Residue, then its C-alpha position, 0 to 999 in steps of 0.5 A: m657826460i660819458a656813459t659808462m658800460d657794464e664790464s661784469d662780462l667782458s674780457s680784458e681786450e673787450q672791455l679795451s675796445e671798448y673803451k677806444a671806442l669811447l674815447d675816439t667818439h668823445i675825445m672830439r665833441p666840442d662840450l668835451d666832459t674831461d673828467g669822463i675821459l681821464c677815467i677812460y685814460q685811467q681804466m685803460f692804463l689799469l687794464y694794460a697794466s694788469s696784463r704787463r703790456d707796459h709798452e702800451v700804457k706808454k704808447l697811449y700816452e705818448a700819442s695821446s695829445f689830450l694828456q701832453t697839453f692838459v690844463v690842470t686846475n684845482d676842480n680835474v687835478n684830483n683825476y689827472a693825478p691818478a692816470i698820470l702817477r699810472v704812467v710814472n708807473t709804467y716808466l718805472m717798470l720799464k727801468d725809463f727813469n729818465n722819463a719818469s723824472h721828468l714827469i714827477n717833476k713836471i706834475q710836483p707843482y701842482f702838489s702845492l698849489n692845489d688841493i689834492s686829495d690824501l691818497n694822490k699825495y701818497s700816491f705820488q710820494m711812493f711813486s716819487g721814492q721808488l725812482y728815487i731807490m731804483t736810481g740808487k738815492y736810498k736816503d731820498g727815497m726812505t724820506s719819501f716812504r716816512l712821508a707816504l706813511k705819515l701822510i696815509k696815518n694822519s689821513s680822515e680821507l680813508s676807511d680803516e681798512d684802506r689805512k691799513n692796507k696802505v701802512a703795509r704796503v709803505n712798510q713793505y717799501i721800506g722793507n724792499t729798500y733795505w733788502e736793496l741796501g743788504d741789510y735782509k735783517n731790518a729788512i724782515k723785521q719791516y716785512q714782519i709788520n704785515e706778514s701777508i703772504g706777499n711779505l711771506n716770500n719777501i721774508a723766506f727770500s731774505q732768509l736764503k740770503l743770510s744763509e738761513w736754510e731752515r728758517a727759509l724753507d719753513t718760511a716758504t712753506a707756509a707761504s705755499k700753503e697760504a697761497q694754495r689756500l688763496g688760490n694765488n698760483l703766482y705767489w705759490a710759484y715764488a713760495n716753490n721757487i724759495t723752498a726749492r733754492a732752500k732744499h738744495q742748500l740742505g742737501k735734498t737737492v733731488e726734490a728740489v729739481q722736482i719743485i722748481k719744475k713746476s715753478i718755472s711753468i707756473l711763471k711762463k704762463w705769468n709772463h714772468a720773464v725775469e723769475t722765470i730765467e732765474a728759475l732755470v738757472a737754478l734748475a740747471e744749478f741743481h742738474i750740475h750738483l747732480d752731475q747732470w750735465e746734459a741737463a743742465e746744457i738744456s736748461m740753460r739752452e731753454a733759458n736763452q731760448y726764452l730770452i730771445d723768444t720774450g724779447t726781454t731786455i734784462e741784466l742778466d746775472e752773476n750766476f747765469y754768466k756761471t753755470s754756462f761757464l762751466i757747462e761750456e768747460k765741461k765740454n772743452n769749449y775753452k773759447e766760449a768759458l773763457e768769454f763767460y768767465k770774464q762777463m761774470l768777473e765783470i758782473k761780479e765787479d760791478k756788484f762789489e762796486l754796487l755793495q760799496k755805495q750799499i754800505s755807505q747808504r746804509l752808514m749815512l741812514d744810520y748817521e742821520l737817524e742818530i743825528a736826529q735822535e740826538t736832535m730830539l733829545r736835546l729838544e726834549q731837554e730845552n724844553k724841560l729847562a723852559s718848562i722849570m725856569l717859568q714855573n720858578n720865575e727866574s731872575k734875569n741873571q740865572l735866565l741869561i746864564s741858562v741861555i750861555v750854558g744852553t748857547s754852549a750845549v748847541l755849539l758842543l753839540l753842532f761840533y760833534v756833529y761835525l766830527r761825526e760827518h767828518k768821520s762817516k765821509l772818510e769810512m765812505s771814502h775808505l769803503a769805495m776803494t778798499d775791497h771788503l774781502t782782503g783790505c787791500p785796494n780794490r779794482r778801481h782803486s788799483l787801477k787809479q794807482a797803476k795810472g799814477m806809476l805810468s806818469s811818475p819817473n822810474d829809475i830802473e830804465n824808466s820800469l814799471i811791472i805790472a802782474i796778473l796773479d789767479v789762484d789755481n784750482f781755487k773752485v775745487v777749494n770752494d766746491t771742496y770746502g765751501h765758499d767760507v774756507g774760499d774766502q779764508v783762502l783769499q785773504n790769507l794769500s793776500s797777507i802772504i803777497k803783503a808780507v813778501l812786497r816792498e813798501d812802494d809795491v802795492i797788491g789789488r783784488y782784480g776780481g774773483e781769485e785774482f790780484i794785481l801787483l804793481l812794482p815800480n822800479a822793478d825787473e824780472q829779478e826782482i817779479t821773480r825774487i817775490f814769486s819764489r817766496i809767493q810759491i813757498a809760503l803758499q807750499n805750507h799754507v794752513c786754514e781754518y776748517n770746522g774748527e780746525h787748524m788744516a793743511m792746504p797747500l796752495s799754488v798761484s800762476m802768475g802773468a807779468v808786463i814788465a813795462t820800460d821807457t815808461p813816459n814821465s809825462a803822458e796826458e790822462q787818455e795816453n796812459s789809459q790806453l797804455l795801462d788798458k795793453i799791459i794788462k791785456q798783456a798781463d792777462e794772457k800771461a797768466y793765461e799761458a801760466k795756468e794751459g804751461g802746467k799753473n804754479q809758474l811765472v810768465c813773463v814779458t818785456m814791453s817797451l812803451r816807447s812811442 
């Protein structure tokens, strides 16, 4: 048996040193105490994880031949499972989903063959659920979380307090899933089941996403007070981060700057790299709003340096590139500004595609919930029918009639389920191809159509026009009237363009305030006519603002490539290369139109003859 040690007066590093010494001493002994060694590994994993040293957990596990070749039995499985599940959690934290999935698949058979404790089954379902959610399999993730919830509620192994805490944890993860899907209202409902300090912050952040600034401020203030009461500086920093963002939206940006600075210092102390960088970007946004461009640049420089110093690999969000773009544009560094702008558009496109997937997943979850409810209702009705038949001792003929009626009802229900599923699939297919704001084909679907046009016969010298249209001074519209009006402008513009295009022409949302136009069998005269009609319509553009219709003349810049000699039977790869070349040229011409004074069309002819 491995001797225990007194941890009360030891630091984390001292405890780790002691555990390493115990491991080195006992792992080579002939009378190997496997349970004791498993406990040591588990304690070391916990110590590393508590100081956010996930790479050390991974390194320790992958270097351990003891754990890699461990023979699992019914006697030791309940000591083996917690150690391995801790490693699974580490892989999830590192976003190493392949290794996390491999390890879950490796230990899954043990949960059906051995007498596993309810606590280990619960942990397995929770980590499986997190893996599903993090890899976009929301339905499977929710199923795992609900299985975990059922296990804990029915378990006799836990105290009431432990059960309450674990139920709250599952509900929090279900809330996080709704949050990932952008369903913030349902997320709030889950978080409100147990309003802990962590959930108060989650509720406040969800309210921010719903633009409920006053509510977010009230909830974040309550979370901040609770964190102070508990002496939890980290949760206090999270709460104040949300408080600052809410105050900024409510026009109290000067206060927001002071509040978020305090949060940043605490987040740095705790080595929370992602949250620190996000807070520094928010601080830069606040400074820009106050016209403090030098301070904004300092904040962004600090964010970049922090990213380098910590060696953290994180996915930078749209706000990071947008803020960097605005600063470089202000300094007249147009080349650097353009690079940041392009990166911002790429993230917007990825974000939109993710949104489409999320909406599809939400549709499927709602659909399955309805089917489950309908099935439960049908079973209840069948049970009632069976009960009545038994009580009244119905004759065989009556039984036969009931069976026929019941079978018919089941067949009708199955047909209804088929129709609902078919409708759901059609809706999801449409969502995957359509821009949710304008109703136009999205970027991916527009490019797919363009490839089809390239390989189709075209009459006018085999010509095809591909144009990029960009709204002039769109940022001024957003900054002056708000993003709701900006969205309305894009919707109006798409309607105007659709009205002037021919039947076979296509307009697609390319990204941000950019649209792509596809005109088969068209020449320069045709694209000039279309652009002129768009100009006239935009001069008389009217938009709703503060409940009133307001004149808002607009202009657009357009770059168009008249592609001639289009190949009729090009291969897929060749078509993709040609399309990339055409769009790059159209993009450059749109930029020329902007630089040349805006509100104009710049055309170029490109022969695609090989």
